[in-house]
KEFIVEX-687529 format. One record per residue (C-alpha): residue in three letters; x, y, z. Coordinates in steps of 0.2 Angstrom, whole numbers, plus 5000, padded with zeros to 4 digits. Last residue first. Layout:
SITE; resn; east; north; up
SITE; ALA; X; Y; Z
...
END
This chain:
SITE; resn; east; north; up
SITE; UNK; 4996; 5147; 6323
SITE; UNK; 5000; 5143; 6306
SITE; UNK; 4999; 5125; 6301
SITE; UNK; 5009; 5112; 6304
SITE; UNK; 4995; 5098; 6306
SITE; UNK; 4985; 5106; 6318
SITE; UNK; 4991; 5094; 6332
SITE; UNK; 5010; 5098; 6326
SITE; UNK; 5008; 5115; 6327
SITE; UNK; 5001; 5115; 6344
SITE; UNK; 5016; 5105; 6348
SITE; UNK; 5028; 5117; 6339
SITE; UNK; 5021; 5133; 6350
SITE; UNK; 5024; 5122; 6368
SITE; UNK; 5041; 5119; 6362
SITE; UNK; 5046; 5136; 6355
SITE; UNK; 5063; 5137; 6363
SITE; UNK; 5059; 5153; 6370
SITE; UNK; 5041; 5151; 6377
SITE; UNK; 5041; 5164; 6390
SITE; UNK; 5027; 5174; 6382
SITE; UNK; 5017; 5158; 6379
SITE; UNK; 5018; 5153; 6398
SITE; UNK; 5015; 5172; 6402
SITE; UNK; 4997; 5171; 6395
SITE; UNK; 4996; 5156; 6403
SITE; UNK; 4999; 5164; 6423
SITE; UNK; 4991; 5178; 6419
SITE; UNK; 4973; 5170; 6412
SITE; UNK; 4960; 5170; 6430
SITE; UNK; 4970; 5185; 6436
SITE; UNK; 4968; 5197; 6423
SITE; UNK; 4976; 5202; 6406
SITE; UNK; 4967; 5210; 6394
SITE; UNK; 4966; 5228; 6399
SITE; UNK; 4984; 5227; 6405
SITE; UNK; 4988; 5223; 6387
SITE; UNK; 4977; 5238; 6380
SITE; UNK; 4983; 5249; 6394
SITE; UNK; 5002; 5244; 6385
SITE; UNK; 4996; 5250; 6369
SITE; UNK; 4994; 5238; 6354
SITE; UNK; 5000; 5246; 6339
SITE; UNK; 5015; 5234; 6338
SITE; UNK; 5002; 5219; 6335
SITE; UNK; 5016; 5205; 6333
SITE; UNK; 5030; 5208; 6341
SITE; UNK; 5021; 5220; 6350
SITE; UNK; 5011; 5205; 6359
SITE; UNK; 5027; 5200; 6366
SITE; UNK; 5032; 5216; 6372
SITE; UNK; 5015; 5222; 6380
SITE; UNK; 5014; 5204; 6387
SITE; UNK; 5031; 5207; 6398
SITE; UNK; 5025; 5224; 6403
SITE; UNK; 5012; 5218; 6409
SITE; UNK; 5014; 5204; 6418
SITE; UNK; 5031; 5214; 6425
SITE; UNK; 5019; 5228; 6432
SITE; UNK; 5009; 5212; 6439
SITE; UNK; 5026; 5206; 6448
SITE; UNK; 5031; 5223; 6455
SITE; UNK; 5011; 5226; 6460
SITE; UNK; 5012; 5210; 6471
SITE; UNK; 4997; 5203; 6471
SITE; UNK; 5003; 5187; 6462
SITE; UNK; 5014; 5186; 6477
SITE; UNK; 5027; 5169; 6472
SITE; UNK; 5041; 5184; 6471
SITE; UNK; 5048; 5190; 6453
SITE; UNK; 5068; 5196; 6456
SITE; UNK; 5069; 5185; 6440
SITE; UNK; 5058; 5193; 6427
SITE; UNK; 5064; 5210; 6433
SITE; UNK; 5081; 5207; 6431
SITE; UNK; 5079; 5202; 6415
SITE; UNK; 5065; 5212; 6406
SITE; UNK; 5078; 5224; 6397
SITE; UNK; 5087; 5209; 6392
SITE; UNK; 5072; 5198; 6388
SITE; UNK; 5065; 5213; 6377
SITE; UNK; 5082; 5214; 6368
SITE; UNK; 5083; 5195; 6366
SITE; UNK; 5064; 5195; 6359
SITE; UNK; 5050; 5188; 6370
SITE; UNK; 5041; 5171; 6364
SITE; UNK; 5027; 5177; 6350
SITE; UNK; 5008; 5179; 6357
SITE; UNK; 4996; 5177; 6343
SITE; UNK; 4979; 5185; 6348
SITE; UNK; 4962; 5177; 6351
SITE; UNK; 4948; 5190; 6354
SITE; UNK; 4936; 5180; 6365
SITE; UNK; 4938; 5180; 6383
SITE; UNK; 4957; 5182; 6380
SITE; UNK; 4961; 5166; 6367
SITE; UNK; 4979; 5164; 6365
SITE; UNK; 4986; 5159; 6347
SITE; UNK; 5004; 5153; 6352
SITE; UNK; 5020; 5160; 6342
SITE; UNK; 5024; 5164; 6326
SITE; UNK; 5032; 5181; 6323
SITE; UNK; 5027; 5192; 6308
SITE; UNK; 5026; 5188; 6289
SITE; UNK; 5010; 5184; 6291
SITE; UNK; 5004; 5200; 6296
SITE; UNK; 4996; 5197; 6314
SITE; UNK; 4978; 5188; 6317
SITE; UNK; 4964; 5194; 6326
SITE; UNK; 4953; 5183; 6329
SITE; UNK; 4937; 5187; 6337
SITE; UNK; 4926; 5174; 6347
SITE; UNK; 4906; 5178; 6347
SITE; UNK; 4895; 5178; 6361
SITE; UNK; 4906; 5188; 6372
SITE; UNK; 4908; 5204; 6360
SITE; UNK; 4923; 5213; 6367
SITE; UNK; 4926; 5228; 6364
SITE; UNK; 4943; 5238; 6366
END
């Protein structure tokens, strides 16, 4: 996946897809929806078992799998490898916050700030 740093690409999901939080992965804006309950069920033990060590291989794998599951709701053709290449040490915590926006508080605040438009 090639990204042009001089211009921001916005890859919008179909309007019938899941609402989420637009996130700029260094020039590629994707809408990250919250995890589905099914994905949460499958990842729950790994998510609750994450340590504070961001270099822990288990943590890294969990972050990639969580974001892949969340992004897959709007971008079903996106591979795990593509997600892994988008996520880095600088953006992983904020991207995870978007995927874990269970109550939609962050998304709703963003929508209110934009006059309630599509995210």
